[in-house]
Each structure stands twice: as structure tokens, then as C-alpha cells.
C-alpha positions as CSV (number, residue, x, y, z in Angstrom):
1,M,-43.3,77.7,160.0
2,A,-40.8,77.4,157.1
3,L,-38.0,78.6,159.4
4,F,-39.1,76.5,162.4
5,R,-39.9,72.9,161.4
6,H,-38.9,71.7,164.9
7,L,-39.4,74.6,167.3
8,F,-43.2,74.5,167.0
9,T,-43.7,70.8,166.8
10,P,-45.7,69.4,169.8
11,L,-43.9,67.1,172.3
12,K,-45.5,64.5,174.6
13,I,-44.1,64.7,178.2
14,G,-45.8,62.2,180.5
15,N,-49.5,62.5,179.7
16,C,-49.2,66.1,178.6
17,I,-48.8,67.5,175.1
18,V,-46.5,70.6,175.1
19,K,-47.5,72.7,172.1
20,N,-44.0,73.8,171.2
21,R,-40.4,73.3,172.3
22,I,-39.9,76.7,174.0
23,M,-39.8,76.7,177.8
24,A,-39.1,79.0,180.7
25,T,-37.0,77.4,183.4
26,A,-37.6,78.2,187.0
27,H,-36.2,81.6,188.1
28,L,-36.7,83.8,191.2
29,T,-38.8,86.9,190.7
30,H,-39.1,88.4,194.2
31,L,-42.7,89.1,193.5
32,A,-44.1,86.9,196.3
33,S,-45.1,88.6,199.5
34,T,-42.9,88.7,202.6
35,D,-45.2,86.3,204.4
36,G,-44.8,83.6,201.7
37,F,-47.9,84.1,199.6
38,P,-48.0,84.3,195.8
39,T,-49.2,87.7,194.7
40,E,-51.2,89.2,191.8
41,R,-48.1,90.8,190.4
42,Q,-46.4,87.3,190.4
43,I,-49.4,85.8,188.6
44,A,-49.5,88.6,186.1
45,Y,-45.8,88.1,185.4
46,H,-46.2,84.4,184.6
47,E,-49.5,84.9,182.8
48,E,-47.9,87.4,180.4
49,R,-45.3,84.8,179.3
50,A,-48.0,82.2,178.9
51,R,-50.0,84.6,176.7
52,G,-46.8,85.1,174.7
53,G,-46.8,81.5,173.5
54,L,-44.6,79.5,175.9
55,G,-45.0,75.8,175.5
56,L,-43.9,74.9,179.0
57,M,-43.3,76.9,182.1
58,V,-41.6,75.9,185.3
59,T,-42.5,78.5,187.9
60,E,-39.9,79.8,190.3
61,S,-38.4,77.7,193.1
62,M,-40.7,77.5,196.1
63,A,-39.5,76.6,199.6
64,V,-40.4,73.0,200.7
65,A,-39.5,73.6,204.3
66,P,-39.4,76.4,206.8
67,N,-35.6,76.3,207.1
68,T,-35.0,77.3,203.5
69,A,-35.5,80.5,201.5
70,Q,-33.5,82.3,198.8
71,S,-34.9,85.5,200.3
72,Q,-38.0,86.7,202.2
73,Y,-39.9,86.9,198.8
74,V,-40.2,83.1,198.4
75,V,-43.5,81.2,198.3
76,H,-44.0,79.0,201.4
77,L,-44.8,75.7,199.7
78,Y,-44.8,74.0,203.2
79,D,-48.1,75.7,204.1
80,D,-51.6,75.0,202.7
81,K,-52.3,78.8,202.8
82,V,-50.6,79.1,199.4
83,I,-53.0,76.8,197.5
84,P,-55.7,79.3,196.6
85,M,-53.4,81.8,194.9
86,L,-51.4,79.0,193.2
87,T,-54.7,77.6,191.9
88,E,-55.4,81.1,190.4
89,L,-51.9,81.1,188.9
90,T,-52.3,77.7,187.2
91,R,-55.8,78.5,186.0
92,R,-54.6,81.7,184.2
93,V,-51.5,80.1,182.8
94,K,-53.2,77.0,181.5
95,A,-55.9,79.2,179.8
96,H,-53.2,80.0,177.2
97,G,-52.4,76.4,176.5
98,T,-49.1,76.4,178.4
99,V,-48.1,73.4,180.5
100,I,-47.1,74.6,184.0
101,I,-44.7,72.8,186.3
102,A,-43.8,73.7,189.9
103,Q,-40.2,73.5,191.1
104,L,-39.6,71.9,194.5
105,H,-36.6,73.6,196.1
106,H,-34.4,73.5,199.2
107,M,-31.3,75.7,199.4
108,G,-29.3,73.6,201.8
109,R,-26.2,75.4,202.7
110,E,-26.3,77.9,199.9
111,M,-28.2,80.5,202.0
112,T,-28.0,82.2,205.4
113,S,-30.4,82.1,208.3
114,V,-31.1,85.9,208.0
115,D,-34.6,85.4,206.7
116,T,-35.7,82.2,208.3
117,R,-33.9,82.7,211.7
118,Q,-33.4,78.9,211.6
119,A,-30.2,77.0,211.3
120,I,-29.4,76.1,207.7
121,V,-29.0,72.4,207.0
122,A,-26.8,70.3,204.8
123,P,-25.5,66.7,204.5
124,S,-22.3,67.8,206.2
125,P,-21.3,70.8,208.3
126,I,-19.2,72.4,205.5
127,P,-19.8,76.2,205.1
128,D,-20.7,77.5,201.7
129,P,-17.7,79.5,200.2
130,L,-19.9,82.5,199.6
131,K,-22.4,82.5,202.4
132,K,-19.8,81.3,205.1
133,E,-22.5,80.1,207.6
134,V,-21.8,76.6,209.1
135,P,-24.8,74.3,208.5
136,H,-26.4,71.8,210.8
137,E,-25.6,68.2,209.6
138,L,-29.0,66.5,209.0
139,T,-29.5,63.4,211.1
140,T,-31.0,60.2,209.5
141,R,-34.3,61.0,211.1
142,E,-34.3,64.6,209.7
143,I,-33.4,63.3,206.3
144,K,-36.5,61.0,206.3
145,E,-38.6,64.0,207.5
146,M,-37.2,66.1,204.7
147,V,-38.2,63.5,202.1
148,Q,-41.8,63.9,203.4
149,M,-41.5,67.7,203.2
150,Y,-40.8,67.4,199.5
151,A,-43.7,65.0,199.1
152,R,-46.2,67.2,200.9
153,A,-45.0,70.2,198.9
154,A,-45.6,68.3,195.7
155,E,-49.1,67.4,196.9
156,R,-49.9,71.0,197.4
157,C,-48.8,71.9,193.9
158,L,-50.9,69.1,192.5
159,R,-54.0,70.2,194.5
160,A,-53.4,73.7,193.0
161,G,-53.7,72.4,189.5
162,Y,-50.1,72.2,188.3
163,D,-49.5,69.7,185.5
164,G,-46.5,68.4,187.4
165,V,-43.5,69.1,189.5
166,E,-39.8,69.5,189.0
167,V,-37.4,68.4,191.8
168,H,-34.4,70.7,192.0
169,L,-31.1,68.7,192.1
170,A,-28.8,71.5,190.7
171,H,-26.8,74.5,191.6
172,G,-25.3,73.3,194.8
173,Y,-28.7,73.1,196.7
174,L,-29.6,70.5,199.2
175,I,-30.1,67.4,196.9
176,H,-27.1,68.4,194.9
177,E,-25.1,68.5,198.1
178,F,-26.0,64.9,198.9
179,L,-24.9,63.9,195.4
180,S,-21.5,65.5,195.3
181,P,-18.4,64.3,197.2
182,L,-17.4,68.0,197.4
183,Y,-20.3,68.7,199.9
184,N,-21.1,65.2,201.3
185,R,-18.6,63.8,203.8
186,R,-21.1,61.5,205.6
187,T,-20.2,58.0,206.7
188,D,-23.7,56.6,207.0
189,E,-26.1,55.2,204.3
190,Y,-26.4,58.7,202.8
191,G,-22.7,59.3,202.2
192,G,-19.6,57.7,200.8
193,S,-20.4,55.4,197.8
194,F,-22.2,56.5,194.7
195,E,-25.3,54.5,195.7
196,N,-25.4,56.1,199.1
197,R,-24.9,59.7,197.9
198,L,-27.8,59.0,195.4
199,R,-30.1,57.7,198.1
200,F,-31.7,61.0,199.2
201,A,-32.5,62.0,195.6
202,R,-33.9,58.6,194.8
203,E,-36.1,58.7,198.0
204,V,-37.4,62.2,197.2
205,I,-38.3,61.3,193.6
206,R,-39.8,58.0,194.6
207,E,-42.2,59.7,197.1
208,V,-43.1,62.5,194.7
209,R,-43.7,60.0,191.8
210,A,-46.1,58.0,194.0
211,L,-48.1,61.1,194.7
212,A,-48.1,62.6,191.2
213,G,-50.0,59.7,189.6
214,D,-50.3,60.5,185.9
215,R,-48.9,64.0,186.2
216,I,-45.4,65.0,185.2
217,V,-42.3,64.5,187.4
218,G,-39.0,66.0,186.2
219,I,-35.7,67.0,187.5
220,R,-33.3,70.0,187.1
221,I,-29.8,68.8,187.5
222,N,-26.3,70.0,186.7
223,G,-24.6,68.4,183.7
224,D,-21.1,68.8,185.2
225,E,-19.7,70.5,188.3
226,L,-16.7,71.9,186.4
227,V,-14.6,71.8,189.6
228,D,-11.6,69.6,190.5
229,G,-12.8,66.7,192.5
230,G,-16.4,67.3,191.7
231,L,-19.0,65.3,189.7
232,T,-18.1,65.0,186.0
233,Q,-20.4,64.9,182.9
234,A,-20.0,61.1,183.0
235,D,-21.0,61.0,186.7
236,Y,-24.1,63.0,186.0
237,Q,-25.1,60.7,183.1
238,Q,-24.8,57.7,185.5
239,I,-26.9,59.6,188.1
240,C,-29.7,60.3,185.5
241,V,-29.7,56.8,184.2
242,E,-30.4,55.6,187.7
243,L,-33.0,58.3,188.5
244,E,-34.8,57.6,185.2
245,K,-35.7,54.2,186.7
246,E,-37.8,56.0,189.4
247,G,-40.3,57.1,186.8
248,L,-39.1,60.5,185.7
249,D,-40.8,62.2,182.7
250,Y,-38.0,64.6,181.7
251,I,-34.5,65.8,182.7
252,G,-33.4,69.4,182.6
253,L,-29.7,70.2,182.3
254,S,-28.1,73.2,184.0
255,L,-24.7,74.4,185.3
256,G,-23.1,76.3,188.1
257,H,-23.0,76.4,191.9
258,N,-21.2,78.5,194.6
259,L,-17.9,76.8,193.8
260,N,-18.2,78.0,190.2
261,Y,-20.8,80.6,190.1
262,P,-20.8,82.5,186.8
263,P,-22.1,79.6,184.6
264,T,-25.3,79.6,186.7
265,F,-26.2,83.1,185.3
266,P,-24.0,83.4,182.2
267,N,-23.4,87.0,181.0
268,M,-22.4,88.1,177.6
269,D,-18.8,86.7,178.0
270,F,-20.2,83.2,177.6
271,P,-20.8,82.0,174.0
272,L,-24.4,81.5,172.9
273,G,-25.6,77.9,173.6
274,F,-22.3,77.1,175.4
275,A,-24.0,74.4,177.6
276,V,-25.9,72.5,174.9
277,Y,-23.3,69.8,174.8
278,L,-24.4,68.6,178.2
279,A,-28.0,67.9,177.0
280,S,-26.6,66.3,173.9
281,G,-24.6,63.9,175.9
282,M,-27.5,63.1,178.3
283,K,-29.8,62.3,175.4
284,R,-27.4,59.5,174.4
285,V,-28.0,57.6,177.6
286,V,-31.6,58.3,178.6
287,R,-34.9,57.6,176.9
288,I,-37.0,60.5,178.3
289,P,-37.1,64.1,177.0
290,V,-34.1,66.4,177.9
291,Y,-34.1,70.1,178.0
292,T,-31.1,72.5,177.6
293,S,-30.7,76.1,178.7
294,H,-28.1,78.9,179.3
295,R,-27.5,81.7,176.8
296,I,-30.1,80.6,174.2
297,N,-31.7,83.9,173.3
298,D,-32.5,83.4,169.6
299,P,-35.3,81.2,168.1
300,L,-33.0,80.4,165.2
301,L,-30.4,79.0,167.5
302,A,-33.1,77.1,169.4
303,E,-34.3,75.6,166.1
304,K,-30.7,74.6,165.2
305,I,-30.3,72.8,168.6
306,L,-33.5,70.9,168.0
307,A,-32.8,70.1,164.4
308,E,-29.4,68.6,165.3
309,G,-30.9,66.5,168.0
310,H,-29.1,68.0,171.0
311,A,-32.3,68.4,173.1
312,D,-36.0,68.0,173.1
313,L,-36.9,71.4,174.6
314,V,-35.0,74.6,174.8
315,G,-35.0,76.8,177.9
316,M,-35.2,80.4,176.7
317,T,-36.0,82.0,180.1
318,R,-34.2,85.3,179.9
319,A,-35.3,85.6,176.2
320,T,-38.9,85.5,177.4
321,I,-38.2,87.9,180.2
322,A,-36.9,90.4,177.6
323,D,-39.8,89.7,175.3
324,P,-42.7,87.6,176.6
325,E,-44.1,87.6,173.0
326,M,-41.0,86.0,171.6
327,P,-42.6,82.6,170.9
328,N,-45.6,84.1,169.1
329,K,-43.3,86.5,167.1
330,A,-41.0,83.6,166.2
331,R,-44.0,81.5,165.1
332,E,-45.1,84.4,162.9
333,E,-41.5,84.8,161.7
334,R,-41.4,88.4,162.9
335,L,-37.8,88.0,164.1
336,D,-36.8,91.6,163.8
337,D,-39.6,92.5,166.2
338,I,-38.2,90.3,169.0
339,R,-36.6,92.4,171.8
340,P,-33.3,90.7,172.5
341,C,-31.9,89.5,175.8
342,I,-28.3,90.9,176.0
343,A,-27.2,88.9,179.0
344,C,-26.4,92.0,181.0
345,L,-27.8,90.6,184.3
346,Q,-28.7,94.1,185.5
347,G,-32.5,93.5,185.8
348,C,-32.9,89.8,186.1
349,F,-30.1,89.0,188.5
350,Q,-28.5,92.1,190.1
351,R,-31.9,93.4,191.2
352,L,-32.5,90.1,193.0
353,R,-29.2,90.5,194.8
354,Y,-30.5,93.9,196.0
355,R,-33.6,92.0,197.2
356,A,-35.7,94.0,194.7
357,P,-38.3,92.6,192.3
358,I,-37.1,91.3,188.9
359,T,-37.1,93.6,185.9
360,C,-35.2,93.7,182.6
361,F,-32.7,96.1,181.0
362,G,-34.8,96.4,177.8
363,N,-38.3,95.5,179.1
364,A,-39.4,97.9,181.8
365,R,-42.8,96.2,182.1
366,V,-41.3,93.2,183.7
367,G,-42.8,92.8,187.2
368,K,-45.3,95.6,186.4
369,E,-47.3,93.9,183.7
370,R,-50.6,95.1,185.2
371,E,-49.5,98.6,186.0
372,Y,-47.8,99.3,182.7
373,Q,-50.3,98.2,180.1
374,I,-49.9,99.9,176.8
375,R,-53.4,101.2,175.9
376,P,-54.5,103.7,173.3
377,A,-54.4,107.3,174.5
378,A,-57.6,108.9,175.6
379,Q,-56.7,111.9,173.6
380,Q,-54.2,111.9,170.7
381,K,-51.6,114.6,171.0
382,K,-48.7,115.9,169.1
383,V,-45.6,115.2,171.1
384,A,-41.9,116.0,170.7
385,V,-39.2,113.7,172.1
386,V,-35.9,115.4,172.4
387,G,-33.0,113.0,172.6
388,G,-32.4,109.7,170.7
389,G,-30.8,107.6,173.5
390,P,-32.5,104.7,175.2
391,A,-34.9,106.8,177.2
392,G,-36.0,108.9,174.2
393,L,-36.3,106.0,171.9
394,E,-38.5,104.1,174.4
395,A,-40.7,107.1,175.0
396,A,-41.1,107.7,171.2
397,R,-42.0,104.0,170.7
398,I,-44.6,103.9,173.4
399,L,-46.1,107.2,172.4
400,K,-46.5,106.1,168.8
401,E,-48.0,102.7,169.9
402,R,-50.6,104.6,171.9
403,G,-51.6,106.7,168.9
404,H,-49.9,110.0,169.4
405,R,-48.2,111.9,166.6
406,V,-44.5,111.8,167.5
407,T,-41.4,113.7,166.4
408,L,-38.0,112.5,167.7
409,Y,-35.1,115.0,167.7
410,E,-31.5,113.9,167.9
411,K,-28.6,116.3,167.6
412,D,-26.1,113.7,166.4
413,Q,-26.3,111.9,163.1
414,E,-27.1,108.5,164.7
415,L,-29.5,107.4,167.3
416,G,-28.4,105.6,170.4
417,G,-26.9,108.2,172.7
418,M,-24.0,107.4,175.0
419,L,-24.9,103.8,175.0
420,R,-23.5,103.6,171.5
421,R,-20.1,104.6,172.8
422,G,-20.4,102.3,175.8
423,A,-21.2,99.4,173.6
424,F,-18.7,99.9,170.8
425,D,-15.8,101.9,172.4
426,V,-15.5,99.5,175.4
427,P,-14.3,95.9,174.8
428,N,-16.6,93.0,175.1
429,R,-19.8,95.1,175.5
430,Q,-21.1,95.2,171.9
431,E,-24.1,93.1,172.8
432,L,-25.3,95.9,175.0
433,F,-26.5,97.8,171.8
434,G,-28.9,95.0,170.9
435,V,-31.8,96.5,172.8
436,T,-31.2,100.0,171.4
437,R,-30.9,98.6,167.9
438,W,-34.3,97.0,168.4
439,Q,-35.7,100.3,169.7
440,I,-34.4,102.1,166.5
441,H,-36.0,99.4,164.3
442,Q,-39.4,99.8,166.2
443,V,-39.4,103.6,166.0
444,N,-38.7,103.5,162.3
445,Q,-41.2,100.7,161.7
446,L,-44.0,102.6,163.6
447,G,-43.4,105.7,161.5
448,V,-42.1,108.1,164.1
449,E,-40.8,111.2,162.4
450,V,-37.0,111.3,163.2
451,V,-35.0,114.4,162.9
452,L,-31.2,113.8,163.0
453,G,-28.3,116.1,163.2
454,R,-30.3,119.0,164.7
455,E,-30.3,120.2,168.2
456,C,-33.9,121.0,169.2
457,T,-34.5,124.5,170.5
458,V,-37.4,126.3,172.3
459,Q,-38.2,127.8,168.9
460,D,-38.6,124.4,167.3
461,I,-41.0,123.4,170.1
462,R,-43.0,126.6,169.8
463,E,-43.2,126.5,166.0
464,G,-44.0,122.8,166.0
465,G,-47.2,123.4,167.9
466,Y,-46.6,120.5,170.3
467,D,-49.0,119.6,173.0
468,A,-46.3,117.9,175.1
469,V,-42.6,117.4,175.2
470,I,-40.5,114.6,176.6
471,I,-36.9,115.8,177.3
472,A,-34.4,112.9,177.1
473,T,-31.2,114.8,176.5
474,G,-29.1,112.6,178.7
475,A,-26.1,113.8,180.8
476,V,-22.6,115.0,180.2
477,Y,-19.1,114.6,181.7
478,G,-17.6,117.9,182.7
479,E,-14.0,118.5,183.7
480,P,-12.5,115.9,186.0
481,S,-13.7,116.5,189.6
482,E,-10.2,116.7,190.9
483,V,-6.8,117.3,189.3
484,F,-4.0,116.1,191.6
485,T,-1.1,117.7,189.7
486,P,-0.9,119.9,186.6
487,D,2.1,117.9,185.4
488,V,-0.1,114.9,184.4
489,P,-3.1,115.1,182.0
490,H,-6.4,114.4,183.6
491,L,-9.2,113.2,181.4
492,N,-12.9,112.5,181.8
493,V,-14.8,109.4,180.5
494,T,-15.5,110.7,177.0
495,Q,-12.0,111.9,176.5
496,A,-10.7,108.5,177.7
497,L,-12.9,106.7,175.2
498,D,-11.4,108.9,172.4
499,L,-7.9,107.6,173.2
500,R,-6.2,105.4,170.6
501,E,-3.1,103.2,170.7
502,N,-0.6,105.9,169.9
503,D,-1.9,108.0,172.8
504,V,-1.4,105.4,175.5
505,Q,1.0,102.6,174.4
506,G,3.6,102.1,177.1
507,K,2.1,104.8,179.4
508,R,1.3,104.3,183.0
509,V,-2.4,105.2,183.5
510,L,-4.3,105.7,186.7
511,V,-8.1,105.2,186.4
512,I,-10.0,106.6,189.4
513,D,-13.4,105.1,189.9
514,R,-16.0,107.6,191.3
515,D,-18.9,106.2,189.4
516,Y,-18.8,102.7,191.0
517,H,-20.5,100.9,188.1
518,N,-18.8,99.4,185.0
519,K,-17.2,102.4,183.5
520,A,-13.8,102.4,185.3
521,I,-13.4,98.7,184.6
522,G,-14.4,99.1,181.0
523,I,-12.0,102.0,180.4
524,G,-9.2,100.2,182.2
525,E,-9.7,97.2,179.9
526,K,-9.8,99.4,176.8
527,L,-6.6,101.2,177.7
528,A,-4.8,98.0,178.7
529,M,-5.7,96.4,175.4
530,L,-4.2,99.5,173.7
531,G,-0.9,98.8,175.5
532,A,-1.1,101.0,178.6
533,E,0.0,99.9,182.1
534,V,-3.2,100.4,184.0
535,T,-4.0,100.8,187.7
536,L,-7.6,101.0,188.8
537,F,-8.2,103.0,192.0
538,T,-11.1,103.6,194.3
539,E,-11.7,104.9,197.8
540,E,-14.5,102.3,198.1
541,V,-14.2,98.6,199.0
542,E,-13.6,97.6,195.4
543,V,-13.5,99.1,192.0
544,G,-16.9,98.8,190.3
545,C,-18.6,98.0,193.7
546,D,-22.0,98.8,192.2
547,M,-21.4,96.6,189.2
548,E,-23.2,93.3,188.9
549,S,-21.0,90.6,190.5
550,I,-20.7,88.1,187.6
551,N,-19.9,90.8,185.1
552,R,-17.3,92.1,187.5
553,S,-15.7,88.7,188.1
554,M,-15.6,87.9,184.4
555,A,-14.1,91.3,183.6
556,W,-11.3,90.7,186.2
557,L,-10.4,87.4,184.5
558,R,-9.7,89.5,181.4
559,L,-8.1,92.4,183.2
560,S,-5.6,90.0,184.9
561,E,-4.4,88.8,181.5
562,Y,-3.4,92.4,180.8
563,G,-1.7,92.8,184.1
564,V,-4.2,95.5,185.3
565,R,-3.7,96.3,189.0
566,S,-6.3,97.4,191.5
567,I,-6.1,99.6,194.6
568,S,-9.2,99.6,196.8
569,K,-10.0,101.6,199.9
570,G,-7.2,103.9,198.9
571,K,-6.4,107.6,199.3
572,I,-4.2,109.8,197.2
573,L,-2.2,111.8,199.8
574,R,-0.3,114.0,197.4
575,A,1.1,114.2,193.9
576,D,4.4,115.7,192.8
577,G,5.1,115.7,189.1
578,K,4.3,112.2,188.0
579,R,4.8,110.7,191.5
580,F,1.6,109.9,193.4
581,L,1.7,109.0,197.1
582,I,-1.1,106.5,197.8
583,A,-2.3,105.2,201.2
584,H,-4.1,101.9,201.5
585,E,-5.2,100.4,204.9
586,G,-2.1,101.4,206.8
587,W,0.6,101.4,204.2
588,E,1.8,104.0,201.8
589,R,3.3,103.6,198.4
590,E,4.7,105.9,195.8
591,L,3.7,105.2,192.2
592,E,4.3,107.1,188.9
593,F,1.7,107.8,186.3
594,D,1.7,109.5,182.9
595,L,-2.0,109.9,182.6
596,V,-5.0,110.0,184.9
597,V,-8.6,109.2,184.0
598,V,-11.3,110.4,186.5
599,V,-14.5,108.4,186.1
600,D,-17.0,110.8,187.7
601,H,-20.8,110.7,187.9
602,M,-22.4,112.4,184.9
603,V,-24.1,115.8,185.2
604,A,-27.8,116.0,184.0
605,N,-28.2,118.0,180.8
606,N,-31.6,119.6,181.6
607,A,-31.0,123.0,180.1
608,L,-33.7,122.7,177.5
609,A,-36.2,121.6,180.1
610,L,-35.4,124.6,182.2
611,Q,-35.8,126.9,179.2
612,L,-39.1,125.5,178.3
613,E,-40.4,125.8,181.8
614,H,-39.4,129.5,181.8
615,E,-40.5,130.4,178.2
616,I,-43.5,128.2,177.7
617,P,-44.8,127.5,181.2
618,E,-48.2,126.2,179.9
619,L,-46.5,123.3,178.0
620,E,-46.6,119.8,179.3
621,V,-43.0,118.9,179.8
622,R,-41.6,115.6,181.2
623,L,-38.1,114.4,181.8
624,A,-36.8,110.9,181.2
625,G,-33.4,109.2,181.7
626,N,-30.1,110.9,182.7
627,C,-31.4,114.4,182.2
628,L,-33.7,113.7,185.0
629,A,-31.1,112.1,187.2
630,P,-28.0,110.2,185.9
631,R,-28.5,106.5,186.6
632,K,-28.2,103.3,184.6
633,T,-29.6,102.5,181.2
634,L,-32.4,100.2,182.5
635,D,-33.6,103.2,184.6
636,A,-33.6,105.4,181.5
637,I,-35.7,102.9,179.6
638,H,-38.1,102.6,182.5
639,D,-38.4,106.4,182.6
640,G,-39.2,106.5,178.9
641,L,-41.9,103.9,179.3
642,R,-43.4,105.6,182.4
643,V,-43.6,109.1,181.1
644,A,-45.0,108.0,177.7
645,L,-47.8,106.2,179.5
646,E,-48.6,109.4,181.4
647,I,-49.3,111.5,178.4
């Protein structure tokens, strides 16, 4: 407690006492069923975070009406059928002393009708810039009906045992659309003046407050639209001063919407705690508690925010996805044991864009809390793990936690595998190594025997008397898959990462993306920073088409500063000397290059596994990570966990 005089101080919100100041804000999980029911997996996910010590939890946004859904995996809060499972959810969360709040949500125009097959609705028939679908303009009667939909949804939550409800006014969703002149072009009593644009929000909160009785009613609202012509920080302060009069118990500050998307899900380009100033400003004008959020992944930072009076609670959502035990570990001052959130967005955001359940880059148990329980092994074994990258480190950690005797072999002098290069040899990616640094610390702390600088052989395995072996030897880059002309050097990824300023300054470099994730963009940025004139090229619809969208858009902001060009849907017709004839959607252009980097898929390095299968066929051998199949790091860590639980 010496480190945290504020973080673990209780806080009164409404008639509830929140045991500490750490909260998880509402976030979609895609763990609900396709027919709108909460599921056991969903309950287990939230229960795990309550068990980890959260003070307050706002469960994911749930649809208040049939014409809204972020996806088909959203709880139908407009139907009484959800009450039994929500009752089970609140019972299990509250058993751990966590205050649980339900978020009432309507997407408005920021969705499509794909899932609901109903027209989307909004205050005005203005299409969302990303989704493009023209919404139905709500009539006055329909607005009154929508107010009642919010109220009935709130009533269901209260019947299910929630401690309160949070009305979602942020992120460009329906109530936000009424508030903002960017979305609301109405000329009736719900549009035009400040008071008219506020009317819908006021009516919803008033109805919900009347139903809630002595239970909590809060709001989640943007602190600034950060768009020309939109609502400013001062506008939002005025809005919240007015809404506080309707009996609110707290205000939660957020950022982002489809006119300015990246701040909603900030990646590692955003500074830690970059949005705290919004909560600080709000606290100066309201009397009720205010929470802040966005890129707060460290309990020491959270303590500083509270100590300086910027907020009353701190949303640490992704931090508790990465490590559900973070609050308990912080309270016990075991800070080195906290698995960090690195703001990569690959598991918590990109997976949702794929309509897949939530997971986490570093925590493969996310969404599978029941299936992947770490229990003592039925029989303790002597196990070798070959390869000290993310997959091997995770396997060694889990094996040791389960009671096995573990030796980890790594041929290099340092642990970390190719991720070390990806984090430190590519600009703006150093935070990626945070999870691997944590894995290394855990492996050492648990007492895993680590052998560095030695390539493990069949003889080592035979002489070691191992009962099982996990092969996590990764993958390699071979020669470039295509050389267009012998007159220009062609490099693979590792060769490109070895380049220094003297190698590329002033040279024209073509980077060909055949991996489609972040490698081509990362190499392009590195070489551009070293002084090269870089052109990124792909035959697909865009370079890095499999890269998470916010990471890609933020990278292009940086690439544009270096003058990096991009050619998508292209084809190299021929090359003569340094001249490359490139076709792109009906036109042809001749460009000259001094160097070509071909970003290919990696090739699995499974030679040792094949040798063991041939020479020691009775040995239990499992593969994990890129040596099984070259994929992403979060897949490798998942493999490491999975195979370690199988032994």
C-alpha cells in the first residue's frame, strides 16, 4: 500500500462503495451467442476479471433495440430472455466484491443492417463515413419510443441484479449523434439549438433515473470530438453540467468516433494517459465522480493520475484483459509480475473486426478462461523446450507452473526470438517486446533451466532423458521468392533489417509486400528514416491488408512525412537493369530502383522435429509457434499455452 495511497482507497458512487479505483470500461467481447444470449464463456471472462480485484466493472455494450447491433454477438437487452443468464453473471461478479454496471447502447448510424436486416436509424439521414449506409431519420414518435426502449432495457438489467446502468453517449453512437451538430441536422425540438440537441439524452437519462431508484446511473461520453465543427471540450463540459442535474452518479470520459477513429482504440503511437486532461477538466465543473481511460496500462500511472486529482477512477480495461490479476498484483506490489498491455490491438480489436471472439496478444487465456485453466500436472515430467521465442517462453512458463521439470534451449545468446528484431529494429514498435520481457522474467523467476548459445540436437534430447519435447524453433526467411533482375540486389526481411544508413541513404528502394501484415510497412518506415526513397508495392488491395486498421492508418501518417509512396493492385511486367515496368489498374509506369526488398512469408523451421520423429519415435513431441505454421505472435503464444497444458 505504500506505493498506492490512492489507488486502493474506496470510493462511494451513489449508494455503492467501490473497493478501489481500478475499473474496466465496457468493451465488446463477441462471446455472446448469435441469438443474443449471454454465454458461460462470457460470464467466465468477466468473472476472471472480478476475481483479479477490479473495483468496478461496466459490462459490454448491449443492444437496447432490435435495430441496433455491433455484430451478431451482442446481447439482446430488448428481450426478457436474457435476464436469467445476466442474473448469473452479476451473481458471480459480485461474489468477488466488484461493483457491476450494465451499459445501455444503441449504435445509431455507426453500423450496417447486415446483422439486424432492419434499417439503421439516426437523428438525420447522413451516412456514416465508414459504413456508408443511409440511415432512417427517426420521427418524433419513434424518438419517444426509443426513450422507452432504453428505460425497459435498464429495467431488465436492474432485475438481473446489476448495481446500476451506464448510458452510452460517446463514440458517435445514437445519443452522441443527437448531441453533435455534425450528425444532427433536425429542425424540430430535437435539433438546432444546444437545448434541443440535448433533449434526447436528457429524456433517456430521466427515464432511466426514475427506474433505477437508489442504484447507480452513469454516462460514458466523449470529452472532445476533435473534429472541425464538432463539439469541443467546453461544449462537453456544458453538456455534463446540464445532465448532472438529472441525477447522474458518475461521468466517464472517452474519445473517438468514425470521423476520428484511432483515439477510440489508441495503439502504441498514442502517449500513455493522453486523454487524462479531459477528465481533469470535467472534474472542475461537476460534483460527481469522473473516470478517465485510454492508454493507462500501469498502476503507477493510475496512482499518479489519482494523486494529482485528475480523476476519481481509472479505466484500465486493456490492462485487465492482458492480466486479469493486475489489481491484486498491484495491491501486493508485485509490479514485475504484471503482464503488460502493449496496445497492439491484435487480439482485443482486430479479432473483433474479423467477427471472432476477443483474445490478447500476450494472454492466450482470454475468452477461454474455463478451457485453459492452469492446473498441476497429473504426472510430473522432464520436458525440453527448444526455442526461446514467444511460443517457447510461454510453453516453458506454463509447464513450470504446472510442476514439470523444464529445460529451455535457445541457440542465440538472448531470449526473445524474431520478436526482438521486430521490436527493436523497426521504428515505433519497441513496446511490442513488453510481453516477451515479462515472459523472460517469469521463466527466470520460476526457476526454469535456461541454456543459451547452444543449438539443441537429437543427441541433447536423448542424453537428457526427457519425457517430452516442445519444439518452438520458429521460422526463417529464405532467398527472395522472386528476383526480377540480376542488376539490382534483392533482399529478404532479415537482410533488410540489417541495413544501415550508409547502405541505403539516397537510394531508391522497392519493398514488395507478400506477407500482408506489418512487416513491409515497418521495413519501409525503417529504410525511409535511414534516408532511402521508398516505394511500397503489393498485388493486393493495399499494402499491409492483413494489418490491424488503426496501426496501419497511424503508420501511414508517419510514412507520409517521409514521402513513402504506395502502389496497390500492381503487377511488375518486366525489369531491365534498374528500370521496372509496373502496371496498376489500366495504366503502366516505368520506375527505377537501386534495391528491392521482398517481404515473403516465413518458412517453418521444423527440421529438429522431423529428426526426432525419425530417430526417437517413442518420444512425445509437440510443435508450437512458427515452426508449426508461420503466423502471428499472438498465435505462437497461444500455441505455447495450448501444448503446455496438453503435457
